[in-house]
N, C-alpha and C positions, 0 to 999 in steps of 0.2 A: 426371197424377193422383198424389196423394200418399197414402201409407198413413197411417192413424190412428196417432197417436203418443201414445196415452193407454191407461190401464188402469182398469178399473171397481172400484169398492168393493163387495164382496159384501154380501149381506143381513146385517143385524144389527151392522154397524159403527157405532161412535159417530161422530157428526158434530158439528162445533162450531167455535168460534172463541174467540180470546182476545188477549192483550196482548203487549208486546215482551219479549225474553228477554235475561238476562245470559248471556254465553257465554265460553268459554275454549277454546283449541286444545291438544289433547294429541297425543302421538305414539305410534305402535305400535312395539313392539320386533320389533325383529325377534327270501319266496316261497311261493308256495303249495306246500304239501306234496303229495307225490305218493303215491297208494296204489293197490293192486290194486283193481279193481272189487269193491264189497261188503266191502272190508276197510279198517278205520280206519287212518289215517296218524298221524304224529307230532303232539304237542300244538301247536296253533297258534291264537293268540287275537288278537282285534282289538277295539279301542275303538269303541263306537257312541255317537254323540250322539243320544239319544232325546228324546221329550217325555213329559210326565207322563201324558197321557191316551192316547197311543199309543206303544207300544214294539214295534216290528217289526224283526226281524233279516232281513237279505237276504244270501243265500249264493250267490255266483256259482260255477257248477260247469262245468269243462271235462272231457269224456270223450274219451279219447285212444286210438285203435286201436293195435294192435301196430306198424303201419307209421308211426306218428307222425301220422296224419291225424285230423282232428276227426271224432267220431262224431255223425251227425245222426239225426233221426227218433225221438228219445225224447220221452215224454209225461210229464205230472205223476205219473201212477200208477206210473211206472218208478223213482221216487225216493223215499226215505225219509230223514228227518232225525231223529237222536237227540241230544238235549240232555242231557248227563250220564247218558247211557244210556236216557233216557225218550224214547219216540217222540213227535213233534210233529205237529200237524195243519198241513198246508200252507195258507197263506192267499193265496198268490200264486204264479203260475208264468208264466215268459215265456222265449221262445227268442230270442236275438239272433244272427243269422248275418251276420258281416261280409262274407262273399262275395257276399251278396245286396244289400249296401249299395254300389252303384256310383256314384262322384261323377259328377254331371252338372249342367248349367246350371240345372236347376230347383231344385237344393239349394244355394242360395248361402250358407246359414248352417249351421254344423256341427250345431246343434240340430235342423235339419230332418231329420237321420238317425234321431232318436228313440231313441237308445241311453241307457238310464237310467244314472245316475252310478255305481251299484254294479256295473254290467257293463262299465264302461269300463276299458281297459288304461291303466296309468300306468307311464311310464318315467322313472327318475331316473339321469341320467348323472353319475356322481361321479368327479372327477379327484383322485387321491391325491397330494398335493404333498410328503408326507413321505417316501415311499418310491418316488420316481420322479425320474429324471434329466430336466432341461429338454428335451434333444433328443428323448427318448422321448415326452414329453407333447406337444410340438409336432406330431409326426407322428400321435399318437393323436387329436388335436383334428380333423384332416382326416378321419380315418375315422369318427369320431363324428358330424361334421357331415353327412357323406355319408349316413349311415344315417338321421339325422333327416329329411333332405330328400327321400330317395328311398324309404324302406322303411316308414315309419309310415302306418297307416291314417288317413283324415281324422277319425275319431272318437276317435283315440288322444290322450292328453294326456301331455305330457313335461316334465321339469324338468332344470336344470343346476346342479350344486353342486361345490364344492371342499372338501377336507379336509386339515387339517394337524394335528399334534400340538399345536402351540401355540395355534392358533385354533379348533380343533374343526371340525365340519361347518358350512358355510355355503351356503344355497340362494341362488344368484345370481338364478335366475328360478323363480318357482313353477310348478306343473303348469298347462300352458297349450296351447291349440291353435295358438298363433302360432308357426310355423316360422321366420319371419324373426328374431323375438327370440331364439329358441333358438339358431339359428345364430350370432347376434351374441354370446350369452353363451358359447358354446363357443370362439368365436374370441378373445375377450378374457379369459376366465376372471376377470372382475371387475377387471381392470387399470384403475384410475381414469384413467390417462392417455389411455386409448383411448375413453372414454365421454363422451357429451355431454348426458345427461339432466339438465336444469336442476333439476326437482323430483323428489325421490326418491319412487318408487312404493311406498307402505307395504305393499302386498299382493304386490309383486314380479313383476307381469306384464310390466313394461317394464324393461329394463336400459339401453336406449339410446334416443335419439329415433327415432320411426318415420320411415322415409324415404317416398319416393313409393311408389305400388303396387308391391310387391315382386316381382321376377322371381326365382324360387327358383334358377334356374340361375346367375344372377349371385351370389345369396347364397352358393352353394357355394364361390365363389372370393373371398369376403370376406377382405380382408387380403392379397391377392396372393400366396396360397400357391403358385400355379402360375406366378408371374411373377418369381421371383428374390427376393432379400432386400429387403424394403421397410422403411420407417420403422416400420410396425406391427410387423413381424417382429422387428426389432432391439429395440423396446421390450418386446415379450413375452419375448424371450430374456433380457434383462436382468432383467426382473421375475421370471422363474422361477429364474434363477441365484442371485439374492439369497436367495430362499426356500430353494433347494436348498443353499446354503452353510450356512445356519442349521440346516437339518435334518441335514446331515452331522455338524456339530459335536455336536448334541444326541445323534445316534445313537452316536457314539463314546463319549460320556460316560454316557448314560443308556439304553442299548439296551433293557434289559428294562423299565425304567420307562416308556420311550417307547411300547412296545407296550401296556403297561398303560393308559396315558393314552389311546392311540388306541382301544383296546377300549371304554373308559368313554364317550368322546364318541360313538362309533357306537351304543353301547347306548342312549344318550339320544336320538340321532336316530331309532333304530328305534321307541322309545316315542311320539315325536312323529308318526311316519308312520302310526301306527295310527289317527290322526285321519281320514286320508284315505280315503274310500270306494273300494272296487274293488281289484283285484289290482295290486300294485306289483312292478315289475322294476327292481332296482337294478343298473346296469351300472357296476362299478368298474374304473377304468383305473389300473393300478398295476404296480410291479415286484415287489411283495410284500415283506414283512418277512423277517428271518432266521428260518426256521422252526425252526432248532435251538434257539433260545431258548424256543420253545413245546414242541417235541416231543422235544428232546434230540438227541444225535448218533447216527446209525444206524451199523451195522457198516461199517467201512472198513478193508481189510487194509493200506492205505498210511498209515493214521493212527497214528503211533507213540504218541500220547497215549492213543488208544483202547485199543491193546493193553496199555499200562501199567495203565490203570484195570481192565481185565478181569482182569489178573493180581492186582491187589489185592483185587478182589471175591472171586476164587476163593480167596484166602488168608484171607478173612474180615476184611480191613482196609478195610471200606467207608467208615469214618469219614474216611479219607484221600482219598476220591473226592468230587469236586464233583458231587453227584447232580443239581443242576439242570442243569449242563452236559451230564451224561450222559443223563438221563432226562426232562429238561424240568422247568419250574417248575409245581408243582401248583396254586399260587394263580393263576398267570397262565392255565393251562389252564381252570380254573373260570371265570375272568373272561371269556375268549373265548367259552366255551361259553354262559355266560349272555347274552352279547351276541348270539350267533347264535340262541338260543332267543327272544330279544325280537323279532328280525326275523321268525322264524316266527310268533310271536303277532301281529305287525303285518301278516300276510298279505303279506310281501315276500320275493321270491326274489332272491338275489344271484347275478349272473353276473359272473364276474371275467375281465378281459382283461389278459393278461401283455403289457405294452408294452416289456418289456426286450429282446424279439426284434427291435426296430426299430432297434437300434444294434449296432455291432461292438465286442466287448470281448476282453480278455485271457483266458487259460485260467482264472486265479483268479476273474475276474468271472463267467465262465461257471459255475463251481462255486457261487458265491454266488447267481447267478440260479437255478440248480437248486433250492436250498433255498427261495428266495422263491417259486418256482413251486408248491412243496409247500404252502406256506401259502395261496396263492391257491386251489389245488384244494380245500383244507379248507374254506375259507369258502363256496365255491359247493356242494360236496357236502352240507354240513350244512344247507343251506336249500333243497335241491331244484333249484339252479340248474346252470348249465354253466361250465366253466372253458375259456377260449379262449386258445390259446398264441400267436396271431398277430393283432394288432389290425387288420392289413390285411384279414384274412378274417373277422373276427368277425361282420360283417354278414350273411354268407352263413350262418353257423351259427346266429345269432339269428333269422334268418328261419324256421328250423324252429320256434322258440318261437311266432313269430307265426302260423304255419300251424296248429299244434296248438291255439291258443286262438282260433281263428276263430269257433267256435260256443260260445256260453255259455248255459247253462241257469240262469236266475235264479229261485232258490227263496226264498220268504218265509214266515215264521212268527211268531207272537206267543208268546213264552216262557211256559210254564205256571207257572214259578216263577223269576222274574227275580232274586230275592235282593237284597242290599244294593248301594248304589252302590260301584262299583269291583270287584265280584265278577267273576270270570271263569268261563266255562262252556266245557267241552269239547264240541265237535260231532263227530258222525260222520255221514257221508253214504254211503248205499248206493244202488246203482243196478242195474237189470236191463239189462246192457250186453253187447255181444258179448264172447266168451271172450277173455281176455287183455287186455282194455281196462283203462286206468288212469283213476283219478279225480284231478283236481287242483282243490282247493277250499280255502276258508278253514276253519280247524279249530277255531274258537271265537269268542267275543265277550266283551266286558266290559260289565257292566251300567253304564249311563251314570253319570258322575260329575257333581256340580254344576259348573256353568260356572265359578264362581269358583275351583275347584281346578285348572283346566287351566293348563298352561304357556303363557306369551305366544305361543310359536311355534305351539302347538296351536290357539289361538284364531285366529291369522293364517291357518293352513291351513284351518280350518273355513270362514272367509270366502272365501278364494280358491277353495276347492273348489265352493262354491255359485255364485260368479261364473262359474267355468269351465264348470260344468254348465249354467248359464243355466236352471235349474229354479226355477219360482216357489215361494215359501215364505210362509206367512201367519201366523206367530207375531205379527208386527207387521202391522196393516192399513194399507196404504199405496197411494198412487196416484201416477203419474208422467205428467207432460205434457212433451213435447219438440217443438220446432218449429224449422225452419232459416230463418233470415233472411239475406238477401244481405249479404255483407261485402266482396265483391270479385269480380272477373271469374270466378275459380274457387275461391271460398272462402265458406263459410257460418258465421255465428255461431249456435250452437244453444243457446239457454237451456233448462235442464232444471229443472223444478219438481217437487220431491218433497214430498208431503203425507203425514205419518205420524200416525196416530190416537193421540190422547193416552191413551185408556183402555188400549189394548193395550201402550203403552210403560210404563205404571205398573202393569201386572199383575205381582204378586209383587215389586214394587219398593217399598222402605220409605224410603230416604234422600231428603231434600228436594233433594239434589244428583242431577241426572239427566244423565249423560254419554251422548250418542248418536253413534255412528259412522255415517258416510254415505260410501259408495264408489260411484262411477259409472265404468264402462268401456264403451267402445264398439268393436266389431269390425266389419271390412268383409266383403265377400263372399269373401275368402280366409282368414277367421278371424284376421286380424292385428289387433292392438290399434292403434288410430289415435290415441286421446286418452283422458284420464281426468281426474277430480278426486276428491279425498277431503277429509274434514273430520271432526273430533271436536268436536261442539258440546256445551258443558256448560251446562245450564240450572239456575238457582237457583229452585226452585219454593216456597221458603219462604212459607207463607200462601196459596199459589195452586195447590195440588195439586188441590183440588176443582174448580177452574175448568179446569185442564189435562185432567183426566179427560174432560171433554165437548168438548174442543177438540183441539189437537195442535200439532205442529211442522211448519212449512212452510219448505223450504230452497230457495234459488235458486242454482244452479250453472250452468256453461256449458262448451261444447266448441267446438272449431274443426274444421271438416271440409271436405273436397273433395266434389264431386258423386259420388254413388254410393249403393249399398244398404248399410245397416248394421243391427246389432242392438245396442241399448243395454241394458246390464245394470246394475241399481241395487240395492244392498244397504243396508239400514239395520239397526242392532243396538243394543240396550241394553247398554252396555259393562259393566254390573254384573250383569245377569241372564242375558245371552246371548240373550234373545228376538230373533229375526231376521225380517225381511221381505225378500223378493227379487222384484223385478218386471222383466220383459223387455219391450222395446218395439222393434218393427220400424220403422225410420226411413229414408225416401227423401229424399235431398238432391238437388234438381234442378240441372240446368245452367241457371242463370238467364240467361246470355248468349244461350241458344239462341232466346229469345223464346217459348218454350212457356208457355202460360197455367197458372199455379199458384196454388192456393188453400191457405192454411195452416188448421189446425183452428180451428173457431170459438172465439174467446176470450170467455168470460163474465166480466164485471167482478165482482170480489168486494168486499164492503164493507170499508173500512179497519179494521184492528184484528181482523180475522176469525181470524187465527192468531197463534201465537208465531212471528214471521217473522225468518229469518236469511238474510243474503245471503252469497255467497262472499267470501273475502278475495283481493284481487288479488294474483297471483303476480308480475306484472311491469308495466312501464310501459304496455304495450299494453292490459292488462286494465283499468287504472285509467282509460284514455280511451275505452273501449268505451261507446257510447251505449246506455242502457236501451231495449230495443226496444218495450216495452208502453207506448205512448203514443197518444193520439188527440187531435187538435186541441191538441197541446202539453201535454196533461195526462196524468200517468202513471196507470196502473191496475195492479192485480194480478189475473192471470187464475186461474180455477179449474180444476183437473185434472178434477174431477167436479162440475159445477154442482148445487146443491141448490135446487129450486124447490118452491113450495107449492101444493097442489091448491086451486083456487078462489080463489087470491090476487088481490088487487087490482092489484098492480104487476107490470109486464112486466120481464123480465130484459134488461139492456143487453148487447149483444154488439158486439165489434169483429171485422170480417172483414178479414184481411190477405191481399192477393194480389199477384201479379206478372204483368205483361203480360195484364191482363184486357180491354184494349180501350179505345178513346177514347170511344165513344158511350154511350148509356143501357144500363144493365145490368138484368137481370132476375133476382130471387132466387126459389128454390124450396126448400122444406124437406120432408123425409120423416122421420117418426118410426117407429122399429122397436122391437119389444118385445124382451125377453131372448132369445126364440126366433128373432129375425130376421124376424118377421111385421110387415107394415106396419100401423100404427095410425091410426085416424081421430081426429084431435085435434092440438092445437098449432098455433099461427099464428106465422109469421115475417114481419116488415115491415121494409122499408128506410127509414131515417130520413134518412141523409145520406151523400153521397160526398164525403169531405173532400179538401182540397188538401194533398198531401204535399210538393211541391216537388222530389220525387226521381223522375226519369224511370223509368217502368215500375212504380213502387210504388203500390198502392192501399190505402186504409184506409176501409172501409165501416162506418158505424154503423147497427146494426140492433137490433131488439127481438124477443124471443120470449115468447109467452104460452102456458103449458101448458094452455090451455083444453080441456076434455073429456078430459083425460088422468088416469086414476085413479093412485093412489099406486103406485109401482113403479120399476124400473129400465129405462132406455130408451137408444137411441142416436139422436142428432139428426144427420142428414145434410143438409148445405147445399150447393146447386148454384148457381153464378153463370153465367148465360148472356149471351154477347155477340150480340145479334141480327144484327149485321153479319157475323160470321164463323161464327156457330153454335157457337163454342167453348164447352164446358160443364165447366170444372174443378169439382171438388167435393171436400169433406172432411167429417169427422164428428167427433163427441165424444160420450162417454157422459154421461148426466145422470140425476138421481134426482128423482122427484117425491114429496114428502112430504105427509102429511095436514095 
């Protein structure tokens, strides 16, 4: 039996058809504050992308007891939110207790756990290539990979990035539930010599080709970390040493300017991270910069220069003292402070991991390491994070953070005075909690900015965050149809048809040029990304906008999958207005060679020219030779994701039923019509017209007709069952449909 791979169009959506489209392909560019209970914490703000008609702020709150354990048992009446000092009315309250969410075989998809995006924990593992030796980074990689594979909760999302002064921060992989891709990103740190992904993933979910169903135990040893020096290790060592030599040269010549640039690029990264919903934990692997350039030189009786400067100051000759060297550079201090404040506003905690302890050094290097450690402590302390002095043990210490954030109270409210776009509002959260408890929460929000004002990386993260959350969104009204066709013994070709309503695409859109972004990703029952496709389609609607309003865009893409259970995530977005639609589809790919009878969803034929139709661009020779699967008796047709039928119409709708291993004898068809509440309806008639000859063993294509007789206007589900009288096998499948007046 196969799950229905379709999504229904809600009431009120425009439906219609149109002509061919001109298209072009474009490319995409690429901590929480802690306060005593009932006591406001430091200013912390976060960007929210809202909608014109609904602007709701969600505030995840962790309440932490004195012993570091999560406080349970609080209710909505125990909390109060103040927006710029004004008490707000809670419009939503939810408790998420990760300790109660235990992975089991019934939850094959991470979305089955039901954790809302704003309550999810996000971890960004950032490797600092500017202030780290290659040997230290190599060992830190193993520690980070172990933490990802062994300590994260199934609902946690994680990302991997690298940072250098010259290149700034780079996200190697976006926030994802895919532990295998995270492990691969940590292992390679983006080294192109070690990656095999032929088509770059524009949203950054895949850094390398997905392998067979991944054993995470083997993923821990990716690259032969425990089996001596391999070719991968030699390549990584060479890759990091080249970067290290450039960094060392830059540091000798531009030490203070390097820190300034380092702070600037991280400041920009913090601003971009504010786009991502939920609490973010940035884990920075670094040896730290020379803190004396920021804080100045502390008292040291063995430092002759320090004693000489002290003597000059006491004699009033301070002009002869290098005050930046002595007290630190004021401009640099301001710059770093602003950078850390931006992380606070982005609801991001920085946890620093000093990886210099993973190598043996001289006494002088140990002294330098000490001032680098001071800098790392400062970064963590100013954002409410933790400073870890040993990368080998950071996982044990970070587990305390995981434990304290096990319970999240998700509070929602609609601002009484949201202000202008880009305005920020300070939030205070009070709670009736046990004595000595602490609150950890976001401390503010930004009033939404226009989509066009966002940084390209912010737009990318908005899309990837929605894909990772697999939460449906209906700014754009869309339908998705996906079905697995046998392509080989253990391989299925899965066409994915995406229908996007034209009226919703053109809402608030003025230009005749309409760029539409389409992304489709599919995860298996281990939450690993198995395949994807993406496209930016640009339509020229000059003189045809009125037609398009009542029709829409229909896109044909495809995926290649092995047998298993999957979750398909499809996102479409108007690239100018930011209007977005997200649909998720549960998909079962059968083992065709097992001989199990299988029926695909009923394929209703659509009239030619019914949509602005665009088909995927082949990425390789294999795609160019793939046979179009929607044919019957040698004639191609285009199936409808949600068929539109007319009440009392004279014509029956033609259907193609595709099945595998249905049996050799006569087949019997049965149809059942269910209303929107799942109740069986009297009405609707299905008839078998022809069992075609396909010439392919095991493949059947049945031509049938459906008459919506006696069905009033409304939304329904048509379930079709095919029975083999000889074996009594009864495979079935279904599709949503709509009956119009």
